[in-house]
Backbone bond lengths (Angstrom), bond angles and torsions (degrees), N, CA, C in turn:
res aa  C-N    CA-C-N  psi(-1)  N-CA   C-N-CA  omega(-1)  CA-C   N-CA-C  phi
1 M - - - 1.449 - - 1.521 109.19 -
2 I 1.278 116.52 134.58 1.458 122.38 -179.49 1.515 108.23 -85.79
3 G 1.327 115.84 127.82 1.458 120.07 177.96 1.514 110.73 -71.78
4 S 1.327 115.35 155.49 1.462 119.70 -178.64 1.526 111.73 -71.75
5 D 1.329 117.63 -13.06 1.450 120.21 -178.98 1.531 113.25 -86.50
6 V 1.326 118.03 -3.14 1.459 121.57 179.39 1.533 108.89 -82.07
7 D 1.318 115.97 121.91 1.467 121.18 -178.94 1.524 109.01 -92.04
8 L 1.321 116.17 109.96 1.463 121.59 -178.53 1.524 112.45 -95.49
9 R 1.325 116.40 16.99 1.465 119.91 177.24 1.521 109.31 -94.54
10 P 1.332 116.37 136.90 1.471 118.08 176.61 1.524 110.60 -70.67
11 S 1.305 115.56 156.47 1.458 121.36 175.72 1.529 108.60 -64.69
12 A 1.324 116.35 127.48 1.471 120.70 -178.15 1.524 111.27 -61.56
13 A 1.319 117.37 -41.38 1.470 120.81 -178.06 1.527 110.72 -64.48
14 I 1.336 116.59 -44.77 1.463 120.35 179.28 1.523 110.34 -65.11
15 L 1.325 116.61 -43.28 1.460 121.12 -178.17 1.528 111.60 -64.57
16 I 1.312 117.20 -47.68 1.473 120.50 -177.82 1.531 110.67 -67.94
17 G 1.328 116.63 -46.83 1.465 119.94 179.32 1.521 112.17 -61.75
18 G 1.325 116.05 -45.56 1.463 120.25 179.44 1.510 112.60 -65.38
19 A 1.332 116.61 -42.16 1.469 120.54 179.75 1.526 110.99 -63.49
20 C 1.318 116.54 -40.24 1.468 119.67 178.26 1.527 110.69 -64.53
21 A 1.318 116.88 -44.84 1.467 120.20 179.68 1.526 110.88 -62.72
22 I 1.316 117.13 -46.01 1.463 120.71 179.39 1.522 110.62 -65.10
23 G 1.323 117.24 -38.58 1.461 120.79 178.19 1.521 112.06 -61.68
24 V 1.325 116.77 -43.86 1.467 120.61 179.32 1.527 110.60 -66.36
25 I 1.335 116.47 -47.17 1.467 120.42 179.25 1.526 110.57 -59.08
26 S 1.326 116.21 -44.61 1.468 120.57 -178.38 1.524 111.40 -66.68
27 A 1.335 116.63 -43.63 1.464 120.17 -178.20 1.531 111.68 -64.87
28 L 1.322 117.24 -33.89 1.457 120.54 -179.13 1.529 113.02 -81.86
29 S 1.328 117.52 -15.73 1.463 120.21 -172.00 1.525 115.37 -114.80
30 L 1.319 117.60 -20.83 1.468 120.72 -169.85 1.513 111.73 -125.48
31 P 1.349 117.21 153.44 1.465 119.68 170.58 1.526 109.48 -61.85
32 W 1.338 117.37 154.39 1.453 120.88 -168.62 1.526 115.61 -53.90
33 P 1.348 122.94 -42.89 1.471 116.87 -178.61 1.538 111.76 -65.37
34 F 1.324 116.13 -36.01 1.461 119.95 178.19 1.528 110.92 -72.49
35 A 1.328 117.29 -34.78 1.469 120.90 178.12 1.531 110.73 -64.36
36 V 1.314 116.54 -42.11 1.473 120.27 178.16 1.526 110.09 -64.91
37 A 1.330 116.06 -46.54 1.466 120.34 179.54 1.530 110.71 -62.39
38 S 1.317 117.26 -42.84 1.460 121.87 179.91 1.525 111.20 -62.96
39 T 1.314 116.89 -41.10 1.462 121.06 179.31 1.527 110.87 -66.33
40 L 1.318 116.61 -43.96 1.464 120.70 178.00 1.529 110.55 -62.30
41 L 1.325 116.64 -49.79 1.455 120.81 179.93 1.526 111.01 -61.93
42 G 1.317 116.95 -44.97 1.461 120.64 -179.93 1.521 112.75 -60.68
43 T 1.317 116.29 -40.67 1.467 120.54 178.64 1.524 110.71 -64.27
44 L 1.321 116.69 -44.61 1.469 120.07 177.15 1.526 111.26 -62.49
45 M 1.327 116.93 -38.41 1.461 120.31 -178.15 1.530 112.09 -72.81
46 I 1.316 117.60 -32.86 1.467 120.16 173.84 1.524 109.38 -63.08
47 A 1.328 115.80 -45.09 1.470 120.02 178.61 1.525 110.41 -60.73
48 G 1.324 117.01 -46.21 1.462 120.63 -178.81 1.518 112.78 -63.81
49 A 1.317 116.95 -44.49 1.468 120.87 -179.36 1.527 110.75 -64.48
50 D 1.315 116.51 -42.16 1.464 120.42 -179.39 1.533 111.10 -62.78
51 V 1.319 116.52 -48.50 1.463 120.02 -178.54 1.530 110.73 -66.01
52 D 1.330 117.76 -44.75 1.465 120.17 -177.55 1.531 111.49 -66.14
53 A 1.316 117.36 -37.81 1.469 120.26 179.62 1.529 111.39 -62.71
54 R 1.334 116.82 -33.43 1.464 120.67 -178.89 1.521 113.50 -87.49
55 T 1.336 117.56 -35.02 1.474 120.20 -168.58 1.524 114.63 -118.57
56 Y 1.323 117.67 -10.61 1.477 122.66 -173.23 1.526 110.93 62.23
57 L 1.323 116.24 28.54 1.462 121.89 178.35 1.525 109.18 -133.45
58 L 1.330 115.57 142.12 1.459 121.80 173.14 1.528 107.30 -111.40
59 P 1.327 117.69 111.76 1.465 119.61 -177.57 1.531 112.29 -63.63
60 D 1.328 115.39 143.85 1.466 121.13 178.23 1.522 111.66 -58.15
61 L 1.312 117.48 -35.73 1.464 120.49 179.62 1.529 110.47 -57.22
62 I 1.316 116.90 -38.89 1.463 120.97 -179.99 1.526 110.82 -77.57
63 T 1.338 117.57 -48.81 1.470 119.22 -175.95 1.524 111.42 -67.40
64 F 1.326 117.26 -48.55 1.463 119.36 -179.95 1.526 111.10 -69.89
65 G 1.337 116.84 -35.59 1.465 119.88 176.37 1.516 111.32 -60.98
66 T 1.330 116.14 -42.29 1.462 120.93 178.62 1.524 110.58 -66.75
67 L 1.315 116.67 -40.97 1.468 120.78 178.18 1.534 111.00 -61.30
68 F 1.312 117.01 -50.96 1.468 119.80 -177.79 1.527 111.99 -67.01
69 C 1.329 117.20 -37.51 1.472 119.40 176.54 1.528 110.57 -64.06
70 G 1.329 117.28 -37.94 1.463 120.79 178.09 1.517 112.24 -64.34
71 I 1.322 115.94 -41.00 1.471 119.98 178.78 1.528 110.12 -67.94
72 L 1.330 117.11 -40.09 1.468 120.67 178.67 1.529 111.92 -70.68
73 A 1.324 116.96 -32.75 1.466 120.37 -178.99 1.518 112.32 -74.90
74 A 1.324 117.27 -29.45 1.475 120.73 -174.83 1.531 113.06 -52.28
75 P 1.334 119.60 -51.83 1.471 117.98 -179.57 1.526 113.27 -70.70
76 L 1.318 117.90 -23.67 1.460 120.53 178.70 1.521 112.06 -76.47
77 L 1.339 115.85 -26.34 1.468 120.19 -178.58 1.522 112.10 -93.92
78 D 1.324 117.45 -15.61 1.467 121.65 178.03 1.527 107.42 -124.60
79 T 1.316 114.83 83.79 1.465 119.56 -175.11 1.518 113.35 -78.92
80 T 1.339 117.84 -7.67 1.467 119.32 178.86 1.524 111.07 -69.04
81 D 1.318 117.60 -37.86 1.463 121.95 177.24 1.526 108.52 -149.65
82 P 1.334 117.05 78.84 1.467 120.41 -172.55 1.536 114.17 -62.07
83 W 1.330 117.62 -37.93 1.470 119.00 -179.46 1.521 110.73 -66.33
84 A 1.309 117.21 -43.01 1.464 120.50 178.21 1.530 110.25 -63.29
85 A 1.336 117.18 -38.58 1.461 120.56 179.29 1.527 110.61 -62.29
86 A 1.319 117.26 -42.39 1.474 120.62 178.99 1.525 111.23 -65.91
87 V 1.323 116.82 -43.54 1.466 120.56 179.65 1.525 110.63 -64.53
88 Q 1.320 116.70 -41.65 1.466 120.16 178.57 1.527 111.26 -64.89
89 A 1.330 117.42 -39.00 1.470 120.51 178.03 1.527 110.57 -62.80
90 I 1.321 116.54 -42.00 1.473 120.89 178.35 1.525 110.41 -65.26
91 A 1.323 116.98 -42.64 1.471 120.76 -179.61 1.525 110.95 -65.28
92 R 1.326 116.94 -43.96 1.468 119.72 178.23 1.527 110.55 -63.37
93 A 1.322 116.79 -42.12 1.465 120.92 -179.87 1.527 110.47 -59.23
94 G 1.320 116.46 -48.00 1.463 120.19 179.14 1.514 112.28 -64.82
95 G 1.315 116.58 -41.35 1.464 120.61 -178.97 1.522 112.94 -65.34
96 I 1.316 116.54 -46.09 1.471 120.12 -178.12 1.527 110.17 -69.36
97 A 1.327 117.20 -40.62 1.468 119.38 176.75 1.527 110.35 -63.10
98 G 1.334 116.76 -39.12 1.463 120.43 178.32 1.519 112.36 -62.79
99 V 1.333 116.16 -42.93 1.471 120.01 179.19 1.527 109.81 -63.22
100 L 1.324 117.60 -46.27 1.463 119.61 -179.48 1.531 111.64 -67.69
101 A 1.337 117.47 -34.52 1.474 120.34 176.27 1.525 110.47 -64.09
102 L 1.331 117.15 -40.14 1.464 120.08 176.21 1.524 111.29 -64.63
103 F 1.316 116.57 -42.09 1.458 121.01 177.12 1.532 110.08 -60.78
104 R 1.328 116.41 -44.30 1.466 122.20 178.92 1.524 110.68 -60.43
105 S 1.327 116.77 -46.82 1.470 121.34 -179.71 1.521 111.38 -64.90
106 G 1.331 116.28 -44.13 1.460 120.25 179.69 1.516 112.10 -61.63
107 Y 1.313 116.43 -43.93 1.462 120.12 178.56 1.526 109.84 -62.48
108 G 1.323 116.62 -45.63 1.460 120.67 179.52 1.520 112.38 -61.39
109 W 1.318 116.30 -38.37 1.460 120.99 179.87 1.529 110.99 -69.03
110 I 1.334 116.24 -44.22 1.465 120.77 -178.27 1.528 111.69 -70.61
111 R 1.333 116.95 -46.82 1.470 121.26 -173.50 1.524 113.18 -93.16
112 N 1.322 117.57 -11.76 1.461 122.54 -179.57 1.536 112.00 62.78
113 T 1.318 115.37 30.75 1.455 121.87 177.23 1.529 108.90 -155.28
114 E 1.310 116.16 156.20 1.460 120.09 178.31 1.521 109.63 -76.10
115 G 1.314 116.08 129.75 1.453 120.16 178.63 1.511 112.78 -116.59
116 L 1.311 116.11 -14.03 1.463 121.69 -177.86 1.524 106.82 -143.68
117 G 1.296 116.31 129.00 1.463 119.48 -177.30 1.519 112.89 -81.87
118 L 1.325 115.17 163.79 1.466 120.25 177.14 1.527 111.62 -66.29
119 G 1.318 117.42 -27.87 1.464 119.99 176.66 1.520 111.59 -61.34
120 D 1.333 116.47 -36.63 1.464 120.64 177.58 1.524 111.00 -67.03
121 V 1.332 116.83 -35.94 1.471 121.01 177.31 1.529 109.66 -66.96
122 K 1.325 116.38 -41.97 1.475 120.06 178.35 1.535 110.30 -66.11
123 L 1.317 116.38 -38.44 1.465 119.76 177.06 1.524 110.54 -65.81
124 A 1.329 117.14 -34.32 1.468 120.78 176.45 1.530 110.41 -61.87
125 A 1.327 116.97 -37.90 1.465 119.96 175.84 1.525 110.20 -61.45
126 A 1.325 116.29 -42.04 1.468 120.03 178.40 1.523 110.87 -64.06
127 I 1.325 116.66 -38.91 1.469 120.45 177.22 1.524 109.49 -59.45
128 G 1.330 116.81 -43.74 1.458 120.72 177.61 1.513 112.82 -62.28
129 A 1.325 116.99 -35.71 1.467 120.17 -179.66 1.523 112.15 -70.72
130 W 1.314 117.45 -33.48 1.458 121.03 -174.53 1.518 115.26 -91.25
131 L 1.327 117.53 -30.47 1.464 119.53 -171.59 1.522 112.27 -108.46
132 P 1.334 116.57 147.77 1.463 118.73 171.51 1.526 108.99 -67.64
133 L 1.316 115.75 155.57 1.461 121.80 -173.77 1.529 112.32 -53.67
134 E 1.325 117.11 -42.05 1.467 119.82 -176.51 1.526 112.93 -70.01
135 A 1.323 119.03 -17.30 1.462 121.90 -179.47 1.527 112.76 -91.93
136 I 1.312 118.02 -14.64 1.468 121.42 -175.96 1.533 112.49 -63.38
137 P 1.342 120.02 -44.23 1.474 118.09 176.92 1.532 112.52 -60.72
138 L 1.327 117.42 -35.34 1.458 120.95 177.43 1.530 110.16 -62.12
139 C 1.322 117.39 -41.43 1.464 121.99 179.04 1.528 110.60 -60.70
140 F 1.330 116.58 -49.10 1.462 119.80 -179.73 1.534 111.23 -67.86
141 G 1.321 117.16 -36.41 1.457 120.28 177.50 1.517 111.98 -64.69
142 L 1.327 116.34 -42.40 1.459 121.18 178.29 1.531 110.32 -63.50
143 A 1.321 116.78 -43.67 1.470 120.98 -179.24 1.524 111.65 -65.84
144 T 1.314 117.00 -47.66 1.469 119.02 -178.26 1.524 111.22 -70.40
145 G 1.329 116.93 -33.06 1.466 119.72 174.53 1.522 111.20 -63.87
146 G 1.335 116.43 -42.44 1.463 120.47 176.79 1.521 111.84 -63.29
147 A 1.332 116.32 -40.74 1.467 120.19 177.98 1.526 110.88 -64.14
148 L 1.319 116.37 -40.99 1.469 120.42 178.77 1.532 110.72 -63.36
149 L 1.319 116.60 -42.57 1.472 119.77 177.50 1.523 111.09 -62.90
150 A 1.330 117.69 -38.60 1.468 120.92 178.23 1.526 110.87 -64.96
151 V 1.326 116.54 -40.85 1.463 120.29 177.84 1.529 110.32 -65.13
152 M 1.320 116.30 -43.17 1.465 119.72 178.90 1.528 110.90 -63.18
153 A 1.328 117.46 -41.36 1.465 121.01 178.34 1.525 110.88 -63.99
154 A 1.325 116.77 -40.20 1.466 120.56 177.50 1.522 110.26 -62.84
155 R 1.301 115.76 -43.89 1.471 120.81 179.93 1.533 110.83 -63.37
156 L 1.337 116.46 -44.25 1.464 120.75 -179.73 1.527 112.14 -66.98
157 S 1.335 116.85 -26.64 1.471 119.65 179.10 1.522 112.12 -85.00
158 G 1.338 116.52 3.33 1.452 120.18 174.56 1.518 115.15 97.03
159 Q 1.322 118.03 0.72 1.463 120.11 178.08 1.523 109.38 -74.20
160 A 1.314 115.48 145.46 1.466 120.14 176.84 1.522 108.93 -74.84
161 V 1.309 116.21 125.79 1.463 121.80 177.46 1.526 106.75 -121.35
162 M 1.312 115.38 115.64 1.461 121.20 -176.99 1.528 109.32 -118.24
163 R 1.336 115.28 174.35 1.469 119.54 175.36 1.517 111.71 -60.13
164 T 1.300 117.18 -26.45 1.462 121.42 -176.80 1.530 113.34 -95.20
165 T 1.327 117.73 2.98 1.463 120.87 179.07 1.524 109.63 -64.94
166 R 1.313 115.57 128.75 1.463 120.85 -179.06 1.525 110.56 -81.52
167 I 1.316 115.35 139.38 1.459 122.09 177.87 1.524 107.30 -128.73
168 P 1.322 118.68 125.77 1.467 120.67 179.67 1.542 110.70 -78.11
169 L 1.318 116.72 87.77 1.464 120.58 -175.97 1.524 112.12 -56.93
170 G 1.324 117.23 -37.34 1.463 120.16 179.15 1.518 113.08 -59.45
171 A 1.324 117.04 -30.87 1.464 120.64 178.64 1.528 111.27 -66.26
172 F 1.329 116.95 -19.03 1.464 121.96 176.73 1.526 111.05 -100.77
173 L 1.336 116.91 -34.55 1.471 120.18 178.96 1.522 111.99 -67.57
174 C 1.329 116.57 -38.21 1.472 119.53 -177.90 1.528 112.68 -59.58
175 P 1.329 119.23 -54.96 1.470 117.01 178.96 1.524 112.58 -65.81
176 A 1.329 116.98 -32.63 1.471 119.48 178.87 1.530 110.43 -62.85
177 L 1.321 117.32 -40.12 1.466 120.24 178.46 1.517 110.30 -61.17
178 W 1.332 117.72 -47.94 1.454 118.64 -178.82 1.530 111.12 -64.97
179 I 1.319 117.48 -43.88 1.470 120.99 -178.43 1.529 110.88 -59.66
180 V 1.327 117.33 -45.26 1.468 120.51 -178.61 1.534 110.30 -69.34
181 F 1.334 117.72 -40.25 1.470 119.72 176.35 1.521 110.56 -61.61
182 F 1.309 117.26 -45.97 1.463 121.70 -179.86 1.520 110.94 -60.90
183 A 1.339 116.32 -48.75 1.468 120.48 -179.07 1.528 110.86 -62.04
184 D 1.329 117.46 -41.14 1.449 121.48 178.61 1.536 110.74 -65.01
185 S 1.335 116.72 -37.08 1.467 121.02 -179.62 1.522 111.24 -70.02
186 V 1.319 117.35 -34.99 1.470 121.17 179.33 1.519 110.14 -66.33
187 T 1.327 116.64 -36.18 1.471 119.94 -176.10 1.529 113.52 -83.00
188 R 1.311 118.45 -4.78 1.473 120.80 179.56 1.495 111.35 -74.80
């Protein structure tokens, strides 16, 4: 149960500054429909990363908002066959969320404790909606690599890192999703 004292709102300064930076980068690098999509996705991912880094929670407004925006953006970004693009985005979203849900359940069954939150599973659905299938492993690899580097840096700075140390995976998945979407959009 989430306590009422947990603030699930992103920092306004981080959100506005990050959104402006992503908007400028996207506008200078991408054709307009991709620039708009990149800015929207980047803003949502800044909000998600900020909240998850502070609270270890990914709000439904961010995860479901990102999922629905990804499904709506798919036909707008693939005008050759918009209906197929929307169906594929929905299928990828369901498939990736299903895989992460199985991973979550398996870990919980083996370790008898939660190791991955439902917010991460919902974010995985959003990743499926936004990215082509071949880019999804890169997104997860980038996120887990970033998390590993953060753990190593914490360990090297003298912080105790144990098997039970909590890591906000969403804080790494969010920027990885935007980075991979942006890079994929530049190469189109």
